[in-house]
TORMILO-125472 format. One record per residue (C-alpha): residue number from 1; x, y, z; residue in one letter. Coordinates in Angstrom, 1 decimal. Example, Ala and Ser with C-alpha at 12.3 -4.5 7.8 and 13.67 -1.06 7.14 Angstrom:
TORMILO-125472
@num->1 | x->12.3 | y->-4.5 | z->7.8 | residuo->a $
@num->2 | x->13.7 | y->-1.1 | z->7.1 | residuo->s $
***
This chain:
TORMILO-125472
@num->1 | x->-1.8 | y->-23.7 | z->12.6 | residuo->x $
@num->2 | x->1.6 | y->-23.2 | z->14.1 | residuo->x $
@num->3 | x->2.3 | y->-19.3 | z->14.7 | residuo->x $
@num->4 | x->6.0 | y->-18.3 | z->14.0 | residuo->x $
@num->5 | x->6.6 | y->-16.5 | z->17.0 | residuo->x $
@num->6 | x->9.7 | y->-14.4 | z->17.9 | residuo->x $
@num->7 | x->11.0 | y->-17.2 | z->20.4 | residuo->x $
@num->8 | x->11.2 | y->-19.9 | z->17.8 | residuo->x $
@num->9 | x->14.6 | y->-20.8 | z->16.3 | residuo->x $
@num->10 | x->15.5 | y->-19.6 | z->12.9 | residuo->x $
@num->11 | x->15.5 | y->-23.1 | z->11.7 | residuo->x $
@num->12 | x->11.9 | y->-23.8 | z->12.8 | residuo->x $
@num->13 | x->10.8 | y->-20.6 | z->11.4 | residuo->x $
@num->14 | x->12.1 | y->-21.4 | z->8.2 | residuo->x $
@num->15 | x->10.5 | y->-24.7 | z->8.2 | residuo->x $
@num->16 | x->7.1 | y->-22.9 | z->9.1 | residuo->x $
@num->17 | x->7.6 | y->-20.6 | z->6.2 | residuo->x $
@num->18 | x->8.1 | y->-23.2 | z->3.6 | residuo->x $
@num->19 | x->5.0 | y->-25.4 | z->5.0 | residuo->x $
@num->20 | x->2.4 | y->-22.8 | z->5.7 | residuo->x $
@num->21 | x->3.1 | y->-20.4 | z->2.7 | residuo->x $
@num->22 | x->3.6 | y->-20.7 | z->-1.0 | residuo->x $
@num->23 | x->6.8 | y->-19.2 | z->-2.4 | residuo->x $
@num->24 | x->6.4 | y->-16.1 | z->-4.6 | residuo->x $
@num->25 | x->9.4 | y->-16.2 | z->-7.1 | residuo->x $
@num->26 | x->10.8 | y->-13.8 | z->-9.6 | residuo->x $
@num->27 | x->13.6 | y->-14.2 | z->-11.8 | residuo->x $
@num->28 | x->15.8 | y->-12.2 | z->-14.0 | residuo->x $
@num->29 | x->18.8 | y->-13.8 | z->-16.0 | residuo->x $
@num->30 | x->20.5 | y->-16.0 | z->-13.4 | residuo->x $
@num->31 | x->19.1 | y->-14.3 | z->-10.4 | residuo->x $
@num->32 | x->16.1 | y->-15.4 | z->-8.6 | residuo->x $
@num->33 | x->14.3 | y->-13.8 | z->-5.6 | residuo->x $
@num->34 | x->11.8 | y->-15.8 | z->-3.6 | residuo->x $
@num->35 | x->9.5 | y->-14.7 | z->-0.6 | residuo->x $
@num->36 | x->7.4 | y->-17.0 | z->2.0 | residuo->x $
@num->37 | x->5.2 | y->-15.8 | z->4.9 | residuo->x $
@num->38 | x->4.6 | y->-17.7 | z->7.9 | residuo->x $
@num->39 | x->1.9 | y->-18.7 | z->9.4 | residuo->x $
@num->40 | x->-0.3 | y->-18.9 | z->6.4 | residuo->x $
@num->41 | x->-3.2 | y->-17.8 | z->8.5 | residuo->x $
@num->42 | x->-1.8 | y->-15.2 | z->11.2 | residuo->x $
@num->43 | x->-3.9 | y->-13.4 | z->13.5 | residuo->x $
@num->44 | x->-3.2 | y->-10.0 | z->15.3 | residuo->x $
@num->45 | x->-1.7 | y->-11.9 | z->18.2 | residuo->x $
@num->46 | x->1.1 | y->-13.7 | z->15.9 | residuo->x $
@num->47 | x->4.4 | y->-12.8 | z->15.0 | residuo->x $
@num->48 | x->4.6 | y->-12.8 | z->11.2 | residuo->x $
@num->49 | x->7.9 | y->-14.1 | z->9.3 | residuo->x $
@num->50 | x->8.5 | y->-13.0 | z->5.8 | residuo->x $
@num->51 | x->11.6 | y->-14.5 | z->4.3 | residuo->x $
@num->52 | x->13.5 | y->-13.2 | z->1.0 | residuo->x $
@num->53 | x->15.7 | y->-15.8 | z->-0.4 | residuo->x $
@num->54 | x->18.2 | y->-14.5 | z->-3.4 | residuo->x $
@num->55 | x->19.9 | y->-17.0 | z->-5.7 | residuo->x $
@num->56 | x->22.5 | y->-15.7 | z->-7.7 | residuo->x $
@num->57 | x->26.1 | y->-16.4 | z->-9.1 | residuo->x $
@num->58 | x->28.9 | y->-16.0 | z->-6.3 | residuo->x $
@num->59 | x->30.1 | y->-13.0 | z->-8.2 | residuo->x $
@num->60 | x->27.0 | y->-11.2 | z->-8.3 | residuo->x $
@num->61 | x->26.7 | y->-8.0 | z->-6.0 | residuo->x $
@num->62 | x->23.1 | y->-7.8 | z->-4.5 | residuo->x $
@num->63 | x->22.0 | y->-4.6 | z->-2.7 | residuo->x $
@num->64 | x->18.6 | y->-5.5 | z->-0.7 | residuo->x $
@num->65 | x->15.7 | y->-3.0 | z->-0.4 | residuo->x $
@num->66 | x->14.8 | y->-1.3 | z->2.9 | residuo->x $
@num->67 | x->11.8 | y->-3.2 | z->3.9 | residuo->x $
@num->68 | x->11.1 | y->-0.9 | z->7.0 | residuo->x $
@num->69 | x->10.7 | y->2.0 | z->4.5 | residuo->x $
@num->70 | x->8.1 | y->0.0 | z->2.4 | residuo->x $
@num->71 | x->6.0 | y->-1.6 | z->5.0 | residuo->x $
@num->72 | x->2.4 | y->-0.4 | z->5.4 | residuo->x $
@num->73 | x->1.0 | y->0.9 | z->8.6 | residuo->x $
@num->74 | x->-0.6 | y->-2.3 | z->9.5 | residuo->x $
@num->75 | x->2.7 | y->-3.8 | z->10.2 | residuo->x $
@num->76 | x->5.6 | y->-3.1 | z->12.5 | residuo->x $
@num->77 | x->9.0 | y->-4.4 | z->11.8 | residuo->x $
@num->78 | x->10.6 | y->-6.0 | z->15.0 | residuo->x $
@num->79 | x->13.7 | y->-7.7 | z->14.0 | residuo->x $
@num->80 | x->15.7 | y->-8.3 | z->10.7 | residuo->x $
@num->81 | x->17.8 | y->-11.4 | z->10.8 | residuo->x $
@num->82 | x->20.3 | y->-12.1 | z->8.0 | residuo->x $
@num->83 | x->21.3 | y->-15.7 | z->7.5 | residuo->x $
@num->84 | x->24.6 | y->-17.2 | z->6.6 | residuo->x $
@num->85 | x->25.3 | y->-17.7 | z->2.8 | residuo->x $
@num->86 | x->24.9 | y->-21.3 | z->1.4 | residuo->x $
@num->87 | x->25.5 | y->-22.9 | z->-1.9 | residuo->x $
@num->88 | x->22.7 | y->-24.1 | z->-3.9 | residuo->x $
@num->89 | x->22.8 | y->-27.6 | z->-5.5 | residuo->x $
@num->90 | x->23.0 | y->-25.9 | z->-8.7 | residuo->x $
@num->91 | x->26.3 | y->-24.1 | z->-7.5 | residuo->x $
@num->92 | x->24.7 | y->-20.7 | z->-7.0 | residuo->x $
@num->93 | x->25.0 | y->-18.6 | z->-3.8 | residuo->x $
@num->94 | x->21.9 | y->-18.4 | z->-1.7 | residuo->x $
@num->95 | x->21.4 | y->-15.4 | z->0.7 | residuo->x $
@num->96 | x->18.5 | y->-15.3 | z->3.0 | residuo->x $
@num->97 | x->17.0 | y->-12.6 | z->5.3 | residuo->x $
@num->98 | x->14.2 | y->-13.1 | z->7.7 | residuo->x $
@num->99 | x->11.9 | y->-10.3 | z->9.0 | residuo->x $
@num->100 | x->9.9 | y->-10.6 | z->12.0 | residuo->x $
@num->101 | x->6.5 | y->-8.3 | z->11.9 | residuo->x $
@num->102 | x->3.9 | y->-7.4 | z->14.2 | residuo->x $
@num->103 | x->0.7 | y->-7.1 | z->12.7 | residuo->x $
@num->104 | x->-1.4 | y->-4.0 | z->14.1 | residuo->x $
@num->105 | x->-4.6 | y->-4.4 | z->12.4 | residuo->x $
@num->106 | x->-6.8 | y->-7.3 | z->11.0 | residuo->x $
@num->107 | x->-7.6 | y->-7.3 | z->7.4 | residuo->x $
@num->108 | x->-6.1 | y->-8.0 | z->4.3 | residuo->x $
@num->109 | x->-2.7 | y->-5.9 | z->4.0 | residuo->x $
@num->110 | x->0.0 | y->-5.8 | z->1.0 | residuo->x $
@num->111 | x->3.8 | y->-5.6 | z->1.4 | residuo->x $
@num->112 | x->4.4 | y->-3.7 | z->-2.0 | residuo->x $
@num->113 | x->6.9 | y->-4.7 | z->-4.6 | residuo->x $
@num->114 | x->10.5 | y->-4.5 | z->-3.4 | residuo->x $
@num->115 | x->13.4 | y->-3.7 | z->-5.7 | residuo->x $
@num->116 | x->16.7 | y->-5.8 | z->-5.5 | residuo->x $
@num->117 | x->19.4 | y->-4.1 | z->-7.3 | residuo->x $
@num->118 | x->21.7 | y->-6.3 | z->-9.2 | residuo->x $
@num->119 | x->25.4 | y->-5.2 | z->-9.8 | residuo->x $
@num->120 | x->24.4 | y->-1.6 | z->-9.8 | residuo->x $
@num->121 | x->22.9 | y->-1.8 | z->-13.0 | residuo->x $
@num->122 | x->19.7 | y->-4.0 | z->-13.0 | residuo->x $
@num->123 | x->16.6 | y->-3.8 | z->-10.6 | residuo->x $
@num->124 | x->14.7 | y->-6.9 | z->-9.9 | residuo->x $
@num->125 | x->11.3 | y->-6.3 | z->-8.3 | residuo->x $
@num->126 | x->9.2 | y->-8.6 | z->-6.3 | residuo->x $
@num->127 | x->5.4 | y->-9.1 | z->-6.8 | residuo->x $
@num->128 | x->3.2 | y->-7.6 | z->-4.0 | residuo->x $
@num->129 | x->2.5 | y->-10.0 | z->-1.1 | residuo->x $
@num->130 | x->-0.9 | y->-9.9 | z->0.4 | residuo->x $
@num->131 | x->-1.1 | y->-11.2 | z->4.0 | residuo->x $
@num->132 | x->-4.8 | y->-11.8 | z->5.4 | residuo->x $
@num->133 | x->-4.3 | y->-11.0 | z->9.1 | residuo->x $
@num->134 | x->-7.5 | y->-12.6 | z->11.1 | residuo->x $
@num->135 | x->-8.9 | y->-11.2 | z->14.6 | residuo->x $
@num->136 | x->-7.8 | y->-13.4 | z->17.6 | residuo->x $
@num->137 | x->-11.6 | y->-14.8 | z->17.9 | residuo->x $
@num->138 | x->-11.6 | y->-15.5 | z->14.3 | residuo->x $
@num->139 | x->-14.1 | y->-14.5 | z->11.4 | residuo->x $
@num->140 | x->-16.4 | y->-17.3 | z->12.1 | residuo->x $
@num->141 | x->-16.6 | y->-17.0 | z->15.9 | residuo->x $
@num->142 | x->-20.0 | y->-17.0 | z->17.4 | residuo->x $
@num->143 | x->-21.4 | y->-16.3 | z->20.9 | residuo->x $
@num->144 | x->-21.9 | y->-19.5 | z->23.2 | residuo->x $
@num->145 | x->-25.7 | y->-20.3 | z->23.6 | residuo->x $
@num->146 | x->-27.1 | y->-18.8 | z->26.7 | residuo->x $
@num->147 | x->-28.5 | y->-21.1 | z->29.2 | residuo->x $
@num->148 | x->-32.4 | y->-21.4 | z->29.6 | residuo->x $
@num->149 | x->-33.7 | y->-19.8 | z->33.0 | residuo->x $
@num->150 | x->-37.1 | y->-19.9 | z->34.3 | residuo->x $
@num->151 | x->-39.7 | y->-17.6 | z->32.6 | residuo->x $
@num->152 | x->-40.6 | y->-14.8 | z->35.1 | residuo->x $
@num->153 | x->-44.3 | y->-13.9 | z->35.7 | residuo->x $
@num->154 | x->-45.5 | y->-11.3 | z->33.0 | residuo->x $
@num->155 | x->-45.1 | y->-7.7 | z->34.0 | residuo->x $
@num->156 | x->-47.6 | y->-5.5 | z->32.3 | residuo->x $
@num->157 | x->-46.1 | y->-2.4 | z->33.2 | residuo->x $
@num->158 | x->-42.9 | y->-3.5 | z->31.0 | residuo->x $
@num->159 | x->-45.4 | y->-4.1 | z->28.2 | residuo->x $
@num->160 | x->-46.9 | y->-0.6 | z->28.6 | residuo->x $
@num->161 | x->-43.4 | y->1.1 | z->28.5 | residuo->x $
@num->162 | x->-42.3 | y->-0.9 | z->25.5 | residuo->x $
@num->163 | x->-45.7 | y->-0.1 | z->23.6 | residuo->x $
@num->164 | x->-45.1 | y->3.6 | z->24.5 | residuo->x $
@num->165 | x->-41.3 | y->3.3 | z->23.4 | residuo->x $
@num->166 | x->-42.5 | y->1.8 | z->19.9 | residuo->x $
@num->167 | x->-44.9 | y->4.5 | z->19.3 | residuo->x $
@num->168 | x->-42.3 | y->7.1 | z->20.2 | residuo->x $
@num->169 | x->-39.8 | y->5.3 | z->17.9 | residuo->x $
@num->170 | x->-42.4 | y->5.3 | z->14.9 | residuo->x $
@num->171 | x->-43.1 | y->9.0 | z->15.2 | residuo->x $
@num->172 | x->-39.3 | y->9.6 | z->15.2 | residuo->x $
@num->173 | x->-38.8 | y->7.6 | z->12.1 | residuo->x $
@num->174 | x->-41.6 | y->9.4 | z->10.4 | residuo->x $
@num->175 | x->-40.2 | y->12.7 | z->11.2 | residuo->x $
@num->176 | x->-36.8 | y->11.8 | z->10.1 | residuo->x $
@num->177 | x->-38.2 | y->10.4 | z->6.8 | residuo->x $
@num->178 | x->-40.1 | y->13.7 | z->6.1 | residuo->x $
@num->179 | x->-37.0 | y->15.8 | z->6.7 | residuo->x $
@num->180 | x->-35.0 | y->13.7 | z->4.3 | residuo->x $
@num->181 | x->-37.6 | y->13.6 | z->1.5 | residuo->x $
@num->182 | x->-37.6 | y->17.6 | z->1.9 | residuo->x $
@num->183 | x->-33.9 | y->17.9 | z->1.7 | residuo->x $
@num->184 | x->-33.9 | y->15.5 | z->-1.3 | residuo->x $
@num->185 | x->-36.4 | y->17.6 | z->-3.2 | residuo->x $
@num->186 | x->-34.4 | y->20.6 | z->-3.1 | residuo->x $
@num->187 | x->-32.1 | y->21.3 | z->-6.1 | residuo->x $
@num->188 | x->-28.4 | y->20.1 | z->-5.3 | residuo->x $
@num->189 | x->-25.9 | y->22.9 | z->-5.6 | residuo->x $
@num->190 | x->-23.5 | y->23.1 | z->-8.2 | residuo->x $
@num->191 | x->-20.3 | y->20.8 | z->-8.0 | residuo->x $
@num->192 | x->-16.9 | y->21.5 | z->-9.5 | residuo->x $
@num->193 | x->-14.1 | y->19.2 | z->-9.3 | residuo->x $
@num->194 | x->-10.6 | y->20.9 | z->-9.4 | residuo->x $
@num->195 | x->-8.5 | y->20.0 | z->-12.4 | residuo->x $
@num->196 | x->-5.7 | y->17.3 | z->-11.7 | residuo->x $
@num->197 | x->-3.0 | y->19.8 | z->-12.7 | residuo->x $
@num->198 | x->-4.1 | y->22.6 | z->-10.1 | residuo->x $
@num->199 | x->-4.1 | y->19.8 | z->-7.4 | residuo->x $
@num->200 | x->-0.9 | y->18.7 | z->-8.3 | residuo->x $
@num->201 | x->0.8 | y->21.9 | z->-8.5 | residuo->x $
@num->202 | x->-0.8 | y->23.0 | z->-5.0 | residuo->x $
@num->203 | x->1.0 | y->19.6 | z->-3.5 | residuo->x $
@num->204 | x->4.3 | y->20.6 | z->-5.3 | residuo->x $
@num->205 | x->4.2 | y->24.2 | z->-3.7 | residuo->x $
@num->206 | x->3.5 | y->22.7 | z->-0.1 | residuo->x $
@num->207 | x->6.2 | y->20.2 | z->-0.4 | residuo->x $
@num->208 | x->8.7 | y->23.1 | z->-1.5 | residuo->x $
@num->209 | x->7.3 | y->25.2 | z->1.4 | residuo->x $
@num->210 | x->8.4 | y->22.4 | z->4.0 | residuo->x $
@num->211 | x->11.9 | y->22.1 | z->5.3 | residuo->x $
@num->212 | x->12.9 | y->18.9 | z->3.6 | residuo->x $
@num->213 | x->15.4 | y->20.4 | z->1.3 | residuo->x $
@num->214 | x->17.0 | y->22.7 | z->4.1 | residuo->x $
@num->215 | x->17.3 | y->19.8 | z->6.2 | residuo->x $
@num->216 | x->18.8 | y->17.7 | z->3.3 | residuo->x $
@num->217 | x->16.4 | y->14.9 | z->3.6 | residuo->x $
@num->218 | x->16.7 | y->14.3 | z->-0.2 | residuo->x $
@num->219 | x->15.5 | y->10.8 | z->-0.1 | residuo->x $
@num->220 | x->12.1 | y->11.5 | z->1.5 | residuo->x $
@num->221 | x->11.8 | y->14.7 | z->-0.8 | residuo->x $
@num->222 | x->12.3 | y->12.6 | z->-3.9 | residuo->x $
@num->223 | x->9.7 | y->10.1 | z->-2.7 | residuo->x $
@num->224 | x->7.1 | y->12.7 | z->-2.0 | residuo->x $
@num->225 | x->7.8 | y->14.3 | z->-5.3 | residuo->x $
@num->226 | x->7.4 | y->10.9 | z->-7.0 | residuo->x $
@num->227 | x->4.0 | y->10.3 | z->-5.2 | residuo->x $
@num->228 | x->2.7 | y->13.8 | z->-6.3 | residuo->x $
@num->229 | x->3.6 | y->12.8 | z->-10.0 | residuo->x $
@num->230 | x->2.1 | y->9.6 | z->-9.8 | residuo->x $
@num->231 | x->-1.2 | y->10.8 | z->-8.4 | residuo->x $
@num->232 | x->-1.4 | y->13.2 | z->-11.1 | residuo->x $
@num->233 | x->-0.9 | y->10.7 | z->-13.6 | residuo->x $
@num->234 | x->-3.6 | y->8.8 | z->-12.3 | residuo->x $
@num->235 | x->-6.1 | y->11.7 | z->-11.9 | residuo->x $
@num->236 | x->-5.2 | y->13.0 | z->-15.4 | residuo->x $
@num->237 | x->-4.8 | y->9.8 | z->-17.7 | residuo->x $
@num->238 | x->-6.8 | y->7.2 | z->-15.5 | residuo->x $
@num->239 | x->-3.6 | y->5.1 | z->-15.1 | residuo->x $
@num->240 | x->-3.6 | y->3.7 | z->-11.6 | residuo->x $
@num->241 | x->0.1 | y->4.8 | z->-11.1 | residuo->x $
@num->242 | x->0.5 | y->4.8 | z->-7.3 | residuo->x $
@num->243 | x->-0.4 | y->0.9 | z->-7.1 | residuo->x $
@num->244 | x->1.9 | y->-0.1 | z->-9.9 | residuo->x $
@num->245 | x->5.8 | y->-0.8 | z->-9.9 | residuo->x $
@num->246 | x->7.8 | y->1.4 | z->-11.7 | residuo->x $
@num->247 | x->8.1 | y->-0.9 | z->-14.7 | residuo->x $
@num->248 | x->4.5 | y->-1.6 | z->-14.9 | residuo->x $
@num->249 | x->3.7 | y->2.1 | z->-14.8 | residuo->x $
@num->250 | x->6.1 | y->2.9 | z->-17.6 | residuo->x $
@num->251 | x->4.8 | y->0.3 | z->-19.7 | residuo->x $
@num->252 | x->1.3 | y->1.9 | z->-19.4 | residuo->x $
@num->253 | x->2.6 | y->5.3 | z->-19.8 | residuo->x $
@num->254 | x->4.4 | y->4.5 | z->-23.0 | residuo->x $
@num->255 | x->1.2 | y->2.8 | z->-24.2 | residuo->x $
@num->256 | x->-0.9 | y->6.0 | z->-23.4 | residuo->x $
@num->257 | x->-1.3 | y->8.1 | z->-26.8 | residuo->x $
@num->258 | x->-2.0 | y->11.4 | z->-24.6 | residuo->x $
@num->259 | x->1.4 | y->11.2 | z->-23.3 | residuo->x $
@num->260 | x->4.2 | y->12.1 | z->-25.5 | residuo->x $
@num->261 | x->7.1 | y->9.8 | z->-26.2 | residuo->x $
@num->262 | x->9.8 | y->12.2 | z->-25.0 | residuo->x $
@num->263 | x->7.9 | y->12.8 | z->-21.9 | residuo->x $
@num->264 | x->7.5 | y->9.1 | z->-21.2 | residuo->x $
@num->265 | x->11.5 | y->9.0 | z->-21.4 | residuo->x $
@num->266 | x->11.8 | y->11.8 | z->-19.2 | residuo->x $
@num->267 | x->9.6 | y->10.3 | z->-16.8 | residuo->x $
@num->268 | x->11.4 | y->6.9 | z->-16.9 | residuo->x $
@num->269 | x->14.8 | y->8.6 | z->-16.2 | residuo->x $
@num->270 | x->13.2 | y->10.5 | z->-13.1 | residuo->x $
@num->271 | x->11.3 | y->7.4 | z->-11.6 | residuo->x $
@num->272 | x->14.3 | y->5.1 | z->-11.8 | residuo->x $
@num->273 | x->16.2 | y->7.7 | z->-10.4 | residuo->x $
@num->274 | x->13.8 | y->8.0 | z->-7.4 | residuo->x $
@num->275 | x->13.9 | y->4.1 | z->-7.1 | residuo->x $
@num->276 | x->17.5 | y->4.3 | z->-6.9 | residuo->x $
@num->277 | x->17.5 | y->7.0 | z->-4.2 | residuo->x $
@num->278 | x->14.8 | y->5.2 | z->-1.9 | residuo->x $
@num->279 | x->15.7 | y->1.5 | z->-2.3 | residuo->x $
@num->280 | x->19.2 | y->1.3 | z->-3.4 | residuo->x $
@num->281 | x->20.4 | y->4.1 | z->-1.0 | residuo->x $
@num->282 | x->22.0 | y->6.0 | z->-4.1 | residuo->x $
@num->283 | x->23.2 | y->9.4 | z->-3.0 | residuo->x $
@num->284 | x->21.3 | y->12.4 | z->-3.9 | residuo->x $
@num->285 | x->22.0 | y->16.2 | z->-3.9 | residuo->x $
@num->286 | x->20.3 | y->19.4 | z->-3.9 | residuo->x $
@num->287 | x->20.8 | y->19.9 | z->-7.6 | residuo->x $
@num->288 | x->19.4 | y->16.5 | z->-8.2 | residuo->x $
@num->289 | x->16.2 | y->17.5 | z->-6.2 | residuo->x $
@num->290 | x->16.1 | y->20.9 | z->-8.1 | residuo->x $
@num->291 | x->16.2 | y->19.1 | z->-11.4 | residuo->x $
@num->292 | x->13.5 | y->16.6 | z->-10.5 | residuo->x $
@num->293 | x->11.2 | y->19.6 | z->-9.2 | residuo->x $
@num->294 | x->11.7 | y->21.1 | z->-12.7 | residuo->x $
@num->295 | x->11.1 | y->17.8 | z->-14.4 | residuo->x $
@num->296 | x->7.8 | y->17.4 | z->-12.5 | residuo->x $
@num->297 | x->6.4 | y->20.7 | z->-13.0 | residuo->x $
@num->298 | x->7.2 | y->20.7 | z->-16.5 | residuo->x $
@num->299 | x->5.2 | y->17.5 | z->-16.9 | residuo->x $
@num->300 | x->2.3 | y->18.7 | z->-14.9 | residuo->x $
@num->301 | x->2.2 | y->22.1 | z->-16.8 | residuo->x $
@num->302 | x->2.4 | y->20.5 | z->-20.1 | residuo->x $
@num->303 | x->-0.2 | y->18.2 | z->-19.4 | residuo->x $
@num->304 | x->-2.7 | y->20.7 | z->-17.8 | residuo->x $
@num->305 | x->-6.4 | y->19.5 | z->-17.8 | residuo->x $
@num->306 | x->-9.2 | y->22.3 | z->-18.2 | residuo->x $
@num->307 | x->-11.8 | y->22.1 | z->-15.3 | residuo->x $
@num->308 | x->-14.5 | y->19.6 | z->-15.6 | residuo->x $
@num->309 | x->-18.1 | y->20.7 | z->-16.4 | residuo->x $
@num->310 | x->-20.3 | y->21.7 | z->-13.7 | residuo->x $
@num->311 | x->-22.7 | y->18.9 | z->-12.7 | residuo->x $
@num->312 | x->-26.0 | y->19.9 | z->-11.8 | residuo->x $
@num->313 | x->-28.8 | y->17.7 | z->-10.1 | residuo->x $
@num->314 | x->-31.2 | y->18.9 | z->-12.7 | residuo->x $
@num->315 | x->-29.2 | y->17.2 | z->-15.4 | residuo->x $
@num->316 | x->-30.2 | y->13.8 | z->-13.9 | residuo->x $
@num->317 | x->-33.9 | y->14.5 | z->-14.3 | residuo->x $
***
């Protein structure tokens, strides 16, 4: 495996991305967005290069998303390197930007869907990109076998200490088992789960009590507001909204019989506005923020959920 480090030339990084990673491509009309990741098996010691290429008519105006705002905490953006536009064999214009990332944690981490705004009218979203970051030792690394040494003469005092420790450990385990059994035999206290609308309204009041509006941080405020709404919908209607793109979520919301048609249309307008503010850098005002708050509050209150029934341990018997 060849790591795509920060010291490599743009051309060598481009070749590594094409060789080691399978391109992920989405299209809409005559616009195509593709993504590659190199190296294909990165470790926490590598620099990861994510390359996005947009192929579109020369007259199309493409607004790129802000990758730094969408990155999970497992990555750090080191450098953004736009390349010169080129002409594809088809005659379309190709625009490429390379992002150099530093992995901070091992594991499988996802770069979420990113929206590309086309001619200020249409949003083309990429598919999420899963990157498996391995440790430096590798997942199958094993310790080297120890060299054999000459056996020492038996020490009976050591054996006596080991036997005494074993007896003490068994006594301790017996005591722990007794305490666990006695605790489990007690009736469990009643549990009550807060209704989804109470949780969402509490989060909304906490957001309004902050200083984002006073500091005119409308972009961050709208993003937090959208997260509150998505988590409420997930808890209330069992739609996994936080992990879906706006287009996927609206499709499931409109298919949910519990959500009224006019409510889903209102949500569509609100979430598209949030995407434009967050990813397309559209201007937002205090008036827009106040209307968004009213929309979210109205949706939560109109879909209030009654508290769940108390669950007693006795019910399981």
